[in-house]
N, C-alpha and C positions, 0 to 999 in steps of 0.2 A: 770660642773665637774662630776657628775653621769651619763653620757651618757651610753647608752647600749654596746658600744663598750667597754668602759673602765670597765665595770662590767663584760664583758666576759673575758677579759685579767685577771682581779682578780681572777675569777673562773678557768680558766686555771691555775694560780699561785697554787691554792690550790689542785687542781687536780696533779699538779706536786709534791706539798709537801707531798701528800699521796703516790704517787709512789716513791719518793726518800727517805722518812723515812724508807721504807722497806729495800732499796739498802744500805743506809748509816749506819743503824745499823747493817747490815751483815757485811760491811765493817770494820766498828770499832770493832765488835766482833771478826772478823778474826785478825786483828792489836793486840788485847788484847791476843788471844790466842798464836799468833807466837811471839809476841815480850817478852810477860811477862808471858806467859804459864798460862794464866788465861782462863779456860775453862768454859764458860757460857752456860748451856744447859736448855731445859725445861721450867718451868715457869719464871725462871730468864731471860732467852733470850726473851721472850715475853715482860716480864716487861721493858727489856731495849729498846726494840723496840718501846714500847708505850712512854716511857720517851723521846726517840728521836723525836717522833712524836709530842709530846707536846712541845717541844722547837722549833721545826720546824713551827709548827702552830701558836705559839705565835710570831715567828719572822714574819711569814705571814702576821698576823694580824696589826704588827707595820708597816711593810712596807705599806701595803694596806691603812692603816688611815681609814678603815671603823669601825664605833663603834655602827651600828645599830644592834640590837639583831637578826633580821631576816637574815641578812647578814652573820653575825657569825655562825648562825645556820646552814644556807647553806654551808657556807665554811667547817664547821665541817664535814657535811654531806659528802659533795663530796671528801674530803680529806681521811677520815676515811674509807669511801666505797672503794676507791682506793687502799688503804693500806691494807685493810681487803681481798679484793678480790685477790690481788697478794699474799698475806700471804696464803690463803686459797688453791690457785693453786698450789703455791711452794710446801706446804706440802702435798697435794693430789698427786703430782707429785714424791714427795719422797717416799709416802707410796706405791705407784704404783711399783716404781723401787725397793724397797724393797721387796714386795711381790713377785715380778718376778724375783729375783736374785737367780740365781740356779748354783750350782758347781758340777763339778766331778772330784774326785781326785785319784789317783793311788799310792799305797804304795808298794814297792818291798818287797816281803818276803824273808827271809834268808834260810827257809827251805820249803821243798815240802809239802804242804798240804794234806790232805785226799781226800778233795773233791776240784775238779778244773774243769774247761772246756778249751778246747784248742781253740785260737783265730788265725785265719790265717791273713796273712798279706793282704790279699784281704779284709777280713771282716772287719779288723782295718781302712782300707782306707775308708769305707763307713761311720766312726764314727769320724770326724776329731777332735772334742773335747776329746773322749777318746784317740786317738793317741797323741794330745798334752799334755794330763794328764800323761800318759805313759812316753812320753818323757822328761817332765820337773819335774817329781815326785811331783809335787806339785797341788794345787788346780786350776782348770781353770774355769772362769767365763763362762757360755753358756747359750744359749737362750731356753727357755722353750720347745719348741717342739724338738731341738735336745737332750735334756736332758730326756724327756719323751721316746724318740726313743731308746735312749741307754739303759734306765732302762728295757723297752720292751724286747730289742734284749738280754740282760744279762739273763733276766727273762726266755725267751724262751730257751735259752742255759742250764738253770738250776743252775746256780751258778754266784756270783759277785766275785769269786777268779777264775783267768784267767792265763793261760800259752801262753808265747808268746816266741818262741824260746827258750826253756829250762829254761826261766825266769818267776816266778810266782808274780803277782800282785794282791792285794786286791784292788778292785774298791769301792770307797765310793762316796755317793751322798748327798748333802746338799742343804738346802734352808736357807733364811736369817729368 
């Protein structure tokens, strides 16, 4: 009954439990948020994920019918490592996306400012995010290189208040 192939399937079960506990807890948190308006964040979300993990681990131990301390320890290590690595990767990716989030906005001014620069249509075509921000009158998410290029362009021009066809805009730059 304890042949090596059977043990491998049981270890695969616990690897799956570690992976699924991350996704199932995220799914359940999404349902709580959408259905009941309950927003769980930070330490509470991590606690909920660990609670989900413990329930799945216990269910896996019941299904596997293994009771040896060595097996339980290995099953815990495999499943917890999978859950932990996926969680770290997810949060690292989120931090990376957050750190690289950049926006350009344009606000139309009602009066002519004292200091401004004139931007031609040809110059504006070289900066599509700036053009989109002016067109939409809202913040536009841009890649870091275009964000930096646009800042450099306006800094070389001498102002972040621009005039295009007798309309004045104040250009804003934001990061997350």
